[in-house]
C-alpha positions in Angstrom: -57.2 11.2 -51.0 -60.4 11.5 -49.1 -62.6 14.6 -49.4 -59.6 16.5 -50.7 -57.3 15.5 -47.8 -54.3 13.3 -48.1 -54.8 10.1 -46.2 -52.0 7.9 -47.5 -48.9 8.1 -49.6 -46.3 5.8 -50.9 -43.2 7.1 -52.6 -40.0 5.7 -54.1 -37.6 8.6 -53.6 -34.2 9.8 -54.6 -34.0 13.2 -53.1 -31.4 15.8 -52.2 -31.7 18.8 -49.9 -35.1 17.9 -48.6 -36.6 19.2 -45.4 -39.9 18.9 -43.5 -41.3 20.4 -40.3 -43.9 18.5 -38.3 -44.7 21.0 -35.6 -44.2 24.7 -34.7 -41.9 23.9 -31.8 -40.0 21.1 -33.6 -36.7 21.4 -35.5 -37.0 20.6 -39.2 -36.2 17.0 -40.4 -33.6 17.7 -43.1 -31.8 15.3 -45.4 -28.9 16.0 -47.7 -29.7 12.8 -49.6 -32.6 10.4 -49.2 -33.4 7.2 -51.2 -35.8 4.3 -50.8 -39.5 3.7 -50.4 -41.5 5.6 -47.8 -45.1 5.0 -46.9 -47.5 7.0 -44.7 -51.1 6.7 -43.8 -53.3 9.0 -41.7 -55.4 7.0 -39.2 -57.2 9.7 -37.4 -55.6 10.2 -34.0 -52.4 8.7 -35.1 -50.4 7.6 -38.1 -48.7 4.6 -39.8 -45.3 4.9 -41.3 -43.2 2.3 -43.1 -39.9 2.2 -45.0 -38.2 -0.2 -47.3 -34.5 -0.1 -48.2 -34.2 3.4 -46.9 -30.8 5.1 -47.1 -30.2 8.7 -46.1 -27.6 11.3 -45.0 -29.0 14.0 -42.9 -28.0 17.7 -43.0 -25.4 17.1 -40.3 -23.8 14.2 -42.1 -25.3 11.3 -40.1 -25.8 8.3 -42.4 -28.5 5.7 -42.3 -27.1 2.6 -44.0 -30.4 1.0 -44.7 -33.2 -0.6 -42.7 -36.9 -1.4 -42.6 -39.4 0.1 -40.2 -43.1 -0.3 -39.7 -44.7 2.0 -37.1 -48.4 2.2 -36.3 -49.3 4.8 -33.7 -52.6 6.0 -32.2 -52.6 8.6 -29.5 -54.7 6.7 -27.0 -55.1 3.2 -28.3 -51.5 2.2 -28.6 -49.3 1.0 -31.4 -46.8 -1.4 -32.9 -43.3 -1.1 -34.0 -41.3 -3.6 -36.1 -38.0 -3.1 -37.7 -34.6 -4.4 -38.6 -31.1 -2.8 -39.1 -32.2 0.4 -37.3 -29.6 2.9 -36.4 -30.5 4.1 -32.9 -28.7 7.5 -33.2 -30.5 8.3 -36.4 -33.8 7.1 -35.0 -33.4 9.2 -31.9 -32.6 12.2 -34.0 -35.6 11.7 -36.2 -37.9 11.1 -33.2 -36.9 14.4 -31.7 -38.2 16.1 -34.8 -41.5 14.1 -34.9 -44.7 15.1 -33.0 -44.3 12.6 -30.2 -45.3 13.1 -26.6 -43.1 15.6 -24.6 -42.1 12.9 -22.1 -40.6 10.8 -25.0 -38.6 13.8 -26.2 -37.3 14.4 -22.7 -36.1 10.9 -22.3 -34.3 10.9 -25.7 -32.5 14.1 -24.7 -31.5 12.8 -21.2 -30.2 9.4 -22.5 -28.4 9.8 -25.9 -28.4 6.4 -27.7 -26.3 4.9 -30.4 -26.1 1.4 -31.9 -27.8 -0.9 -34.3 -31.1 -2.6 -33.6 -30.8 -5.8 -35.6 -34.4 -6.6 -35.0 -37.2 -5.3 -32.8 -40.9 -6.0 -32.3 -42.8 -3.9 -29.8 -46.5 -3.5 -29.1 -48.3 -1.3 -26.6 -51.8 -0.3 -25.6 -52.7 3.1 -24.3 -50.7 6.3 -24.6 -47.1 5.8 -25.5 -45.9 7.9 -22.5 -48.0 5.8 -20.1 -49.0 2.5 -21.7 -51.4 0.2 -20.0 -49.6 -2.9 -21.3 -46.7 -3.5 -23.6 -44.2 -6.2 -24.9 -40.8 -5.7 -26.4 -38.5 -8.3 -28.1 -35.3 -6.9 -29.5 -31.6 -7.5 -30.3 -29.2 -4.6 -30.5 -25.5 -4.4 -31.1 -22.8 -1.8 -30.6 -25.2 -0.1 -28.3 -24.4 3.0 -26.2 -26.8 4.6 -23.8 -25.5 7.8 -22.1 -25.4 7.9 -18.3 -27.5 10.6 -16.6 -25.8 12.3 -13.6 -28.0 13.5 -10.7 -27.6 16.9 -9.1 -25.8 16.7 -5.7 -27.6 17.1 -2.4 -27.7 20.5 -0.8 -24.7 19.6 1.4 -22.7 18.8 -1.7 -22.8 15.0 -1.2 -23.0 13.0 -4.5 -26.3 11.3 -5.6 -26.3 8.2 -7.7 -27.4 8.9 -11.2 -28.7 6.6 -13.9 -26.0 4.3 -15.3 -24.8 4.2 -18.9 -23.4 1.6 -21.2 -21.0 1.5 -24.2 -20.3 -1.2 -26.8 -23.1 -3.5 -25.6 -24.9 -6.3 -27.4 -28.3 -6.8 -25.8 -31.0 -9.4 -26.4 -34.2 -9.0 -24.4 -37.8 -9.8 -24.0 -39.7 -7.6 -21.6 -43.3 -6.9 -20.4 -44.6 -4.9 -17.5 -44.4 -8.0 -15.3 -40.8 -8.7 -16.0 -38.5 -10.2 -18.6 -35.1 -11.7 -19.3 -32.0 -10.5 -21.1 -28.5 -11.3 -22.1 -25.9 -8.6 -22.2 -22.4 -8.7 -23.6 -19.8 -6.0 -23.8 -16.5 -6.1 -25.7 -14.1 -3.2 -25.6 -16.8 -1.0 -24.1 -17.6 0.5 -20.7 -20.2 1.0 -17.9 -20.7 4.3 -16.3 -21.9 5.0 -12.8 -22.3 8.7 -12.2 -22.4 9.7 -8.5 -21.0 6.3 -7.4 -17.3 6.5 -8.3 -14.8 9.3 -8.6 -14.0 7.9 -12.1 -17.6 7.0 -13.2 -16.6 5.4 -16.5 -15.3 1.8 -16.1 -13.7 0.5 -19.3 -14.3 -3.2 -20.0 -12.5 -5.5 -22.3 -15.3 -8.1 -21.8 -18.5 -8.5 -19.9 -21.1 -11.2 -20.2 -24.2 -11.8 -18.1 -27.7 -13.3 -18.1 -30.5 -11.8 -16.0 -34.2 -12.2 -15.2 -36.4 -9.6 -13.5 -39.9 -9.4 -12.1 -42.0 -6.3 -11.5 -44.9 -6.3 -9.0 -46.5 -3.0 -8.2 -43.7 -0.6 -7.6 -41.2 -3.3 -6.6 -38.6 -4.8 -8.9 -36.5 -8.0 -8.4 -33.5 -8.9 -10.5 -31.6 -12.2 -10.6 -28.2 -12.4 -12.3 -27.3 -16.0 -12.8 -23.8 -15.3 -13.8 -21.7 -12.2 -14.5 -18.2 -12.4 -16.0 -16.1 -9.4 -16.5 -12.5 -8.5 -17.5 -10.6 -5.3 -17.9 -7.1 -3.9 -17.3 -7.7 -3.8 -13.6 -9.4 -7.1 -12.7 -11.0 -10.4 -13.9 -14.0 -11.7 -11.9 -17.1 -13.9 -11.8 -20.2 -13.2 -9.8 -23.9 -14.0 -9.2 -26.3 -11.6 -7.7 -29.9 -10.8 -6.6 -31.1 -7.2 -6.4 -34.4 -5.7 -5.5 -35.8 -2.3 -4.7 -36.2 -1.2 -1.1 -39.4 -2.8 0.3 -42.1 -0.4 1.5 -40.8 2.6 -0.4 -42.1 4.4 -3.5 -40.6 6.4 -6.3 -36.9 7.4 -6.0 -36.8 6.2 -2.3 -36.8 2.6 -3.7 -33.2 3.1 -4.9 -30.3 2.3 -5.0 -31.9 -0.9 -3.7 -30.9 -4.0 -1.8 -28.1 -6.3 -3.2 -27.0 -9.8 -2.5 -23.8 -10.5 -4.4 -21.1 -13.1 -4.2 -18.2 -14.1 -6.3 -14.5 -13.5 -6.7 -11.8 -11.7 -8.6 -9.3 -14.2 -9.9 -6.9 -11.2 -10.6 -6.9 -7.6 -9.5 -4.4 -4.7 -9.8 -3.8 -3.5 -6.2 -2.7 -0.1 -7.5 -6.2 0.5 -8.9 -8.2 -0.4 -5.8 -8.8 3.2 -5.0 -10.8 3.9 -8.2 -13.4 1.4 -7.1 -14.0 2.9 -3.7 -17.4 4.5 -3.8 -17.8 8.3 -3.3 -19.6 7.5 0.0 -16.1 6.9 1.4 -14.5 10.3 2.3 -12.1 11.8 -0.2 -9.2 11.7 2.3 -9.5 7.9 2.7 -9.7 7.4 -1.1 -6.7 9.6 -1.6 -4.7 7.7 1.0 -5.4 4.4 -0.6 -4.5 5.8 -4.0 -1.1 7.2 -2.8 -0.3 4.4 -0.4 -0.8 1.3 -2.6 1.7 2.1 -5.3 1.7 -1.4 -7.0 0.8 -5.0 -6.4 -1.4 -7.8 -7.5 -4.2 -9.6 -5.8 -5.4 -13.2 -6.4 -8.6 -15.0 -5.5 -10.3 -12.0 -3.9 -13.5 -13.2 -2.4 -16.4 -10.7 -2.7 -19.5 -10.7 -0.5 -22.0 -7.8 -0.6 -25.4 -8.1 1.1 -27.8 -5.4 2.3 -29.2 -2.0 1.6 -26.8 -0.1 -0.7 -27.5 3.2 1.0 -25.7 2.0 4.2 -23.9 -1.2 3.4 -20.4 0.2 3.3 -20.8 2.4 6.5 -20.1 1.7 10.1 -23.8 2.0 10.7 -24.8 -0.8 8.4 -27.9 -2.7 9.7 -27.3 -6.1 11.4 -26.9 -8.9 8.8 -25.2 -6.6 6.2 -22.0 -7.7 4.6 -19.5 -5.7 2.6 -16.3 -7.6 2.3 -13.5 -8.0 -0.2 -10.7 -10.3 1.0 -7.8 -11.8 -0.9 -4.1 -12.5 -1.0 -1.8 -9.8 -2.4 1.8 -10.1 -3.5 4.5 -7.8 -5.0 2.9 -4.8 -3.3 4.7 -1.5 -2.8 3.1 0.2 0.2 4.0 3.8 0.9 2.3 3.7 4.3 3.1 7.4 4.9 2.6 9.0 1.5 5.0 12.0 1.0 2.0 14.3 0.4 0.9 13.7 4.0 4.2 14.5 5.6 5.2 17.9 7.2 7.2 20.1 4.9 10.9 19.3 5.0 10.5 15.9 6.7 12.5 13.1 5.0 10.2 10.4 3.6 9.4 7.1 5.3 10.9 4.2 3.3 8.2 2.3 1.5 7.5 -1.4 2.0 8.3 -3.5 -1.1 7.4 -7.0 -2.2 4.8 -7.1 0.4 2.6 -10.3 0.5 -0.3 -10.9 2.8 -4.1 -10.6 3.0 -5.9 -7.4 2.0 -9.4 -7.0 3.5 -12.0 -4.3 3.0 -14.8 -5.0 5.5 -17.7 -2.5 5.6 -15.8 0.8 6.1 -12.5 -0.6 7.2 -9.3 -1.6 5.4 -6.7 -4.1 6.7 -3.4 -5.7 5.6 -3.0 -8.8 7.7 -0.2 -11.4 8.3 2.0 -9.7 5.7 5.7 -10.0 5.0 7.8 -7.3 3.2 11.1 -5.9 2.4 12.1 -2.2 2.8 12.9 -0.1 -0.2 16.6 0.9 -0.3 17.6 -1.4 2.6 18.4 -4.9 1.1 18.6 -7.7 3.6 16.0 -6.3 6.0 12.8 -8.3 6.2 9.6 -7.4 8.1 8.3 -10.9 8.9 5.0 -9.6 10.3 3.1 -6.6 9.1 -0.3 -5.5 10.2 -1.8 -2.3 8.8 -5.2 -0.8 8.4 -7.8 1.9 8.8 -10.5 1.0 11.3 -13.0 3.6 9.9 -12.5 5.0 6.4 -14.9 7.8 7.5 -12.2 9.0 9.9 -8.9 8.1 8.2 -6.5 7.0 10.9 -3.8 4.6 9.7 -2.3 2.1 12.1 0.9 0.2 11.2 2.4 -2.6 13.3 5.5 -4.3 11.9 8.1 -6.7 13.3 11.2 -7.7 11.4 14.8 -9.1 11.6 17.9 -8.5 9.6 21.4 -6.9 9.7 21.6 -4.2 12.4 23.4 -2.1 9.8 20.2 -2.2 7.7 18.0 -1.3 10.6 20.3 1.7 11.3 20.0 2.6 7.6 16.2 2.7 8.0 16.6 4.9 11.1 19.1 7.2 9.3 17.0 7.6 6.2 13.6 8.2 7.8 12.0 10.7 10.3 13.4 8.5 13.1 16.7 10.2 12.6 15.1 13.4 13.8 13.5 11.7 16.7 17.0 10.5 17.9 18.6 14.0 17.2 20.7 12.4 14.4 22.8 10.5 17.1 22.7 7.3 15.1 23.4 8.9 11.6 27.1 7.8 11.7 26.6 4.6 13.7 28.3 1.4 12.5 27.2 -2.1 13.5 27.4 -5.8 12.6 25.3 -8.8 13.4 21.5 -9.2 13.2 18.9 -7.5 15.2 15.1 -7.2 15.6 12.9 -4.2 15.0 9.3 -3.6 16.1 7.7 -0.5 14.6 4.3 1.0 15.4 2.8 4.1 13.6 -0.4 5.9 14.4 -1.2 8.3 11.6 -4.3 10.5 11.6 -4.4 11.5 8.0 -6.3 14.7 8.5 -4.0 15.8 11.4 -0.7 14.2 10.3 1.2 16.5 12.7 -0.3 14.6 15.5 1.2 11.3 14.4 2.7 8.9 16.9 5.6 6.6 16.4 6.7 3.8 18.7 9.7 1.5 17.9 12.0 -0.9 19.6 15.3 -2.4 18.3 16.4 -5.6 20.0 20.1 -6.1 20.2 21.5 -9.7 20.2 25.2 -9.6 20.8 25.9 -6.9 18.2 29.0 -4.8 17.9 28.0 -1.1 17.7 29.9 2.1 17.4 27.7 5.1 17.7 30.2 7.5 16.0 33.6 6.8 14.5 35.3 8.5 17.5 33.4 6.8 20.4 34.3 3.5 22.0 33.1 0.2 20.5 30.0 -1.2 22.3 30.8 -4.9 21.9 28.4 -7.8 22.1 25.5 -5.5 22.9 22.4 -7.1 24.3 19.3 -5.2 25.3 16.8 -2.9 23.6 16.6 0.6 22.2 13.1 2.2 22.1 12.2 5.3 20.2 9.2 7.5 19.6 8.4 10.9 18.0 9.8 12.5 21.2 13.2 10.7 21.3 14.8 7.4 22.2 15.9 5.4 25.3 18.4 2.6 25.8 17.0 0.1 28.4 19.8 -1.2 30.7 21.7 -2.8 27.9 24.7 -5.1 28.5 27.8 -4.3 26.4 31.5 -5.0 26.3 33.2 -1.6 26.8 36.8 -0.6 27.6 37.8 -4.2 27.9 35.2 -5.4 30.3 31.4 -5.9 30.9 29.3 -2.8 31.4 25.7 -1.7 31.7 24.5 1.1 29.4 21.3 3.2 29.7 20.1 6.7 28.7 18.8 8.4 25.7 17.2 11.7 24.8 16.6 14.4 27.4 16.1 18.1 27.6 19.1 20.2 28.5 19.0 23.1 30.9 18.2 25.5 28.0 15.4 23.3 26.9 17.2 22.1 23.7 17.1 18.3 23.2 20.3 16.5 24.0 21.4 12.9 24.2 23.2 11.4 27.2 24.3 7.7 27.8 25.5 6.4 31.1 27.7 3.3 31.4 29.1 1.5 34.4 31.4 -1.4 34.4 35.0 -2.6 34.6 37.8 -1.3 32.4 41.0 -3.2 31.7 44.3 -1.8 30.8 44.1 -3.7 27.5 40.8 -2.2 26.8 42.0 1.3 27.5 44.9 0.9 25.0 42.2 0.6 22.2 40.8 4.1 22.9 43.0 5.7 20.2 41.0 8.9 20.1 41.2 9.5 23.9 44.8 10.8 24.3 46.7 10.5 26.6 44.8 7.3 27.9 46.3 4.9 25.3 49.9 5.9 26.2 49.3 5.6 29.9 47.5 2.3 29.4 50.5 0.8 27.7 52.2 0.9 31.0 49.2 -0.3 33.0 47.9 -3.7 34.0 44.8 -5.0 35.9 41.3 -3.6 35.8 39.2 -1.1 37.6 35.6 -0.1 38.0 34.4 3.1 36.2 31.4 5.2 35.3 31.2 6.9 32.0 28.9 9.6 30.6 28.7 9.9 26.8 26.8 13.0 25.7 26.0 14.2 22.2 25.2 17.7 21.0 24.6 18.3 17.3 25.8 14.7 16.8 29.2 15.3 18.3 30.3 13.1 21.4 31.4 14.4 24.7 32.8 11.6 26.9 33.5 11.7 30.7 35.0 8.7 32.4 35.5 8.5 36.2 37.2 5.7 38.2 38.9 5.1 41.6 41.4 3.0 39.7 41.3 0.3 42.4 42.8 -2.9 41.0 44.9 -1.3 38.3 48.7 -0.8 38.4 50.7 1.6 36.2 54.4 0.9 35.5 55.9 4.4 35.5 59.6 5.4 35.9 60.9 5.7 39.5 59.9 7.3 41.7 56.4 7.3 40.0 56.1 3.5 39.6 53.1 2.1 41.4 51.6 -1.1 42.5 47.8 -1.6 42.2 46.2 1.7 42.8 44.7 2.3 46.3 41.2 3.8 46.5 41.1 7.2 45.0 39.5 8.9 42.1 40.6 9.7 38.6 38.7 11.3 35.8 39.4 11.8 32.1 37.3 13.7 29.5 37.4 13.5 25.8 35.6 15.6 23.1 35.5 14.9 19.5 
């Protein structure tokens, strides 16, 4: 006591239901139970507080398991803090009820903290909210610091907030000029509000060492090594980061990064969650729905430049933003069902795709890939190129070439939107032998109805029957092209009606404007070939009495998938053995026509 006023006190306490208020605007500091030794001294414009073997349970049930604290605080002259086994959540709660500067209270509310400070020693000179000099040495475990989101811009675009951390062990030494630290996380997380759609990134393990320097308003950070592992990826990196030169305050951030390293393993189906919010939502949604599964190995990472622009098409010269690695076992739904017009059959996904996946600035590419097609065993795309040139304007381009059984290619046509493009003409087609397919897709995601399709089937001596009741097109050689507007056969060579023929035609508009299909063939028919036209009565019966061959022209039309066949010939070179007096020798020039409908 001094002049009747309390100047210091030491107490060994075992209290229950104790409460104290340290200011008119502060909440009371209340304890359900409190034991240990407390010391307090009044030092004029400040105070000194110390504890020994302090245990307490506050009014809300928060327990302090024990710890020692020595705090010396003077309003303008600075102070010192030493302690061990300090529970950060309890300390923060107590600090919010003590008469500390308003700025300290605001920070504690903005960044909730948890964890155990195993040891700390801190000194500062000047006011606590704006010290002239300071030094901190500390080790903390099980540390959690809450992230602080930032309000969006007036146009609704996200703004990067202050990151948060969970489950960290931190050891550091810091001064106003810089410092060094080691950080380890096990079964914790990092949070990046305003950066990712899912801001919280769970981590099974993270370990890093870092050094930083501060000069004026500029900060430089060196990360010697960073290792991380979670369910999505495993990687090792090194990095340098600094604030934007020549800027002050918030304009210095998010800064300039120079990072290199690699992911030894990455889950391709989770790529979308690491695409920053600066990439339009339509592009992030497309990647999420298109890359259904797959693994990536040895993904090289290079990021260099101003983080405000580095992933955009307007990145300054010298900027790099590139992730490139080999993928395998990928299922790629290159046209996700959610993007298709209502009622359209789905495009078959590519399966077991292997190739190179590249994100370069704001573009995405799949290069030099191979794949199978879901539901169509035996078909193999031997070259697949796919990508989005500008993730800001999501337009997907696919270019694929493959070989396999023609029956499998027809299955792809039949069970995809190509069936509609060909007016279902090939839905009942049968074929043998191998063929080639070249497929191109141009898919503007935000205007999917404006999609463009271009394909070409290369025939290499295949036998093809378009419907069960049309003639066999034997040993077909040539090409069939198709697009979103229809299909065309380009002067193919076939074996038809017993002889060689040329076949052309495809989709066309009828007189009423409705789509129709018409194929034209010209060649030489033999009597033997006509005998095989079992569905074209009475031709087979007549052909059994015929011999020789004759030139012909045929028109095969399809409406609603049903064939309509017209064959015309002058029958020159063909003889028909009919009963007298109808028997004939090789037919002189004339004209004969027969028509068959299914």
